[in-house]
C-alpha positions as CSV (number, residue, x, y, z in Angstrom):
1,M,-2.8,-10.5,2.1
2,A,-2.2,-7.1,3.6
3,D,1.6,-6.8,3.5
4,A,3.7,-3.8,3.1
5,M,7.0,-2.5,1.7
6,K,7.8,-0.6,4.9
7,R,7.1,-1.2,8.5
8,P,5.6,1.7,10.5
9,D,7.7,2.8,13.5
10,G,6.2,3.0,17.0
11,P,3.9,1.0,19.3
12,N,1.6,-0.3,16.5
13,D,4.2,-2.9,15.5
14,E,2.6,-6.4,15.7
15,E,4.1,-9.1,17.8
16,D,2.9,-11.8,15.3
17,S,4.6,-10.2,12.3
18,V,7.9,-11.0,10.4
19,V,10.3,-9.0,8.3
20,L,11.4,-10.8,5.2
21,D,14.9,-12.0,4.8
22,A,16.5,-13.5,1.7
23,K,15.2,-17.0,2.4
24,G,11.7,-15.8,3.1
25,L,11.6,-13.5,0.1
26,R,12.5,-16.4,-2.3
27,A,10.0,-18.6,-0.6
28,L,7.2,-16.1,-1.2
29,A,8.2,-15.3,-4.8
30,H,5.2,-17.2,-6.2
31,P,1.6,-16.0,-6.5
32,V,0.1,-19.3,-5.3
33,R,2.1,-19.1,-2.1
34,V,1.1,-15.5,-1.5
35,Q,-2.5,-16.4,-2.0
36,L,-2.3,-19.5,0.3
37,V,-0.9,-17.4,3.2
38,G,-3.7,-14.8,2.6
39,L,-6.4,-17.5,2.6
40,L,-5.1,-19.0,5.9
41,R,-5.1,-15.6,7.5
42,K,-8.6,-14.7,6.3
43,Y,-10.4,-18.0,6.9
44,G,-8.3,-19.7,9.5
45,P,-6.7,-23.2,9.4
46,S,-7.5,-25.3,6.4
47,T,-6.5,-28.3,4.4
48,A,-4.7,-28.4,1.1
49,T,-7.8,-29.8,-0.6
50,R,-10.0,-26.9,0.6
51,L,-7.4,-24.3,-0.2
52,A,-7.0,-25.8,-3.7
53,E,-10.7,-25.5,-4.3
54,R,-10.6,-21.8,-3.4
55,L,-7.7,-21.2,-5.7
56,G,-8.8,-23.3,-8.6
57,V,-5.7,-25.5,-8.5
58,N,-5.3,-29.2,-7.8
59,S,-4.6,-30.4,-4.3
60,G,-1.1,-31.7,-5.2
61,T,-0.1,-28.2,-6.2
62,A,-1.5,-26.7,-3.0
63,S,0.2,-29.4,-0.9
64,Y,3.6,-28.7,-2.5
65,H,3.4,-25.0,-2.0
66,L,2.2,-25.4,1.6
67,R,5.2,-27.6,2.3
68,Q,7.5,-25.0,0.9
69,L,5.9,-22.3,3.0
70,G,6.2,-24.6,6.0
71,A,9.9,-25.1,5.4
72,A,10.3,-21.3,5.3
73,G,8.4,-20.8,8.5
74,F,5.3,-19.0,7.1
75,V,2.8,-21.8,7.8
76,E,2.7,-24.7,10.2
77,E,0.7,-27.8,10.7
78,D,-2.3,-27.5,13.0
79,T,-1.8,-30.7,14.9
80,E,-5.0,-30.3,17.0
81,R,-7.1,-30.6,13.8
82,G,-5.0,-32.9,11.6
83,N,-5.0,-36.6,11.6
84,A,-3.2,-39.4,9.7
85,R,-5.3,-38.9,6.6
86,E,-5.7,-35.1,6.5
87,R,-3.2,-32.4,7.3
88,W,-4.4,-29.0,8.4
89,W,-2.3,-25.9,8.0
90,R,-2.4,-22.5,9.7
91,S,-0.6,-19.2,9.2
92,V,2.2,-18.4,11.6
93,H,2.1,-14.6,11.1
94,R,-0.6,-12.0,10.7
95,T,1.6,-9.6,8.8
96,I,4.7,-9.9,6.6
97,W,6.9,-6.8,6.0
98,F,9.4,-6.2,3.2
99,N,11.5,-3.2,4.2
100,D,15.1,-3.9,3.2
101,P,16.3,-1.9,0.1
102,E,19.7,-3.7,0.3
103,L,17.9,-7.1,0.2
104,A,15.9,-6.0,-2.8
105,E,19.2,-5.0,-4.6
106,R,20.8,-8.4,-3.7
107,E,17.7,-10.4,-4.8
108,P,16.2,-8.3,-7.5
109,E,14.4,-11.2,-9.3
110,A,12.9,-12.6,-6.1
111,A,11.9,-9.1,-4.9
112,L,10.2,-8.3,-8.2
113,A,8.4,-11.7,-8.3
114,Y,7.2,-11.3,-4.7
115,L,5.9,-7.8,-5.3
116,Q,4.2,-8.8,-8.6
117,S,2.6,-11.7,-6.7
118,V,1.3,-9.3,-4.0
119,A,0.0,-6.9,-6.7
120,A,-1.8,-9.8,-8.6
121,T,-3.4,-10.9,-5.3
122,Y,-4.7,-7.3,-4.6
123,T,-6.1,-7.1,-8.1
124,L,-7.8,-10.5,-7.7
125,R,-9.4,-9.4,-4.4
126,T,-10.6,-6.1,-5.9
127,Q,-12.2,-8.0,-8.8
128,Q,-13.9,-10.5,-6.3
129,A,-15.3,-7.6,-4.4
130,L,-16.6,-6.0,-7.6
131,N,-18.2,-9.3,-8.7
132,G,-20.1,-9.4,-5.4
133,L,-21.0,-5.7,-5.3
134,Q,-24.5,-6.0,-6.7
135,T,-25.5,-8.7,-4.1
136,M,-24.0,-6.8,-1.1
137,P,-26.5,-5.4,1.4
138,S,-27.2,-1.8,0.4
139,A,-25.5,-0.4,3.5
140,W,-22.2,-2.0,2.5
141,R,-22.6,-1.3,-1.2
142,G,-22.2,2.4,-0.6
143,T,-18.9,1.9,1.2
144,F,-17.0,0.5,-1.8
145,D,-14.6,2.9,-3.3
146,M,-11.8,3.0,-5.8
147,S,-10.0,6.4,-6.2
148,D,-6.6,7.8,-6.9
149,W,-5.0,11.2,-6.4
150,A,-2.1,12.5,-8.4
151,L,0.3,14.4,-6.2
152,R,3.7,16.0,-6.8
153,L,6.0,15.1,-3.9
154,T,9.6,14.8,-2.9
155,P,10.8,11.4,-1.7
156,E,10.8,12.7,1.9
157,E,7.2,14.0,1.6
158,T,6.1,10.6,0.2
159,V,7.6,8.8,3.2
160,V,5.6,11.2,5.5
161,L,2.4,10.5,3.5
162,Y,2.9,6.8,3.9
163,R,3.4,7.1,7.7
164,E,0.4,9.3,8.1
165,L,-1.8,6.8,6.2
166,T,-0.6,4.0,8.4
167,E,-1.3,6.0,11.5
168,V,-4.9,6.6,10.4
169,I,-5.5,2.9,9.6
170,A,-3.9,1.9,12.9
171,R,-6.6,3.8,14.8
172,Y,-9.2,1.3,13.6
173,R,-10.0,-2.3,14.8
174,R,-7.8,-4.9,13.2
175,D,-9.5,-8.1,11.9
176,T,-8.1,-10.9,14.1
177,P,-9.6,-14.0,15.6
178,E,-10.0,-12.1,18.9
179,T,-11.9,-9.2,17.4
180,V,-14.5,-11.4,15.7
181,T,-16.3,-11.9,19.0
182,S,-15.6,-8.5,20.6
183,A,-16.5,-6.3,17.6
184,P,-19.8,-4.4,17.7
185,E,-22.8,-5.8,16.0
186,G,-22.8,-5.2,12.2
187,A,-19.0,-5.1,12.0
188,E,-17.7,-7.1,9.0
189,R,-14.2,-7.6,7.4
190,V,-13.1,-4.5,5.5
191,V,-9.8,-4.5,3.5
192,V,-7.9,-1.3,2.9
193,I,-5.3,-1.6,0.2
194,T,-2.8,1.2,-0.3
195,H,-0.5,1.8,-3.2
196,V,2.1,4.5,-3.2
197,M,3.6,4.4,-6.7
198,P,6.2,6.9,-8.0
199,E,5.6,7.7,-11.7
200,L,9.1,9.0,-12.6
201,D,8.4,8.9,-16.4
202,T,6.3,12.0,-16.0
203,L,8.3,15.1,-16.7
204,A,7.9,18.0,-14.3
205,A,7.6,20.4,-17.2
206,S,4.5,18.5,-18.5
207,S,2.3,19.9,-15.7
208,P,1.7,23.6,-15.1
209,P,2.5,24.8,-11.6
210,S,-0.5,24.9,-9.3
211,D,-1.0,25.9,-5.7
212,H,-3.9,23.5,-5.2
213,Q,-4.2,19.9,-6.1
214,E,-7.6,18.6,-6.9
215,P,-8.4,14.9,-6.3
216,E,-8.8,12.8,-9.4
217,G,-11.5,10.2,-9.2
218,G,-11.4,6.8,-10.9
219,P,-8.7,4.2,-11.4
220,T,-7.2,5.4,-14.6
221,S,-5.7,8.8,-13.9
């Protein structure tokens, strides 16, 4: 589930996206619901039973959370596929944005729960990719990367950094049902996950001044 804290300005805004309000934030403040929305986006319409198998939960749990997501407007029944015995669900939006600082202040517990659920989903997806790394075709194995760079920025510079990153990503082909058939041969789904995380517990005096910032490789710096 590739959602974001802020929505990029300009023509790259998606028509099939939604900005979270208080009701939506509370509805998504659960890891199973975040994962369900992500699975429906990735694999397309599905049933509670099939989704439950992917998540490792029982079908009753999946059905309950799908109904809650449906009531909040994040998923809907796919009536063309469903029947009296089996309900199919599909995602309503391709992207969900959480970009309201005032909402986060009014709903601090829901905001934290939602962001923790998103973070847990990202961690799970990274681990799944790692588990399949050795069996990937060699051409794809060399594309996997996990890196971090420690920067010293002002809040304004950090916002600029985020916008520049989204502009770079926006230049590339999105993974949508339409691009599956129009993409060039050899194209596969690639997920880019970005984290911009202020570490305010680090004192400025703890690092000597430097005119040049070297990148730090690995996930632990």
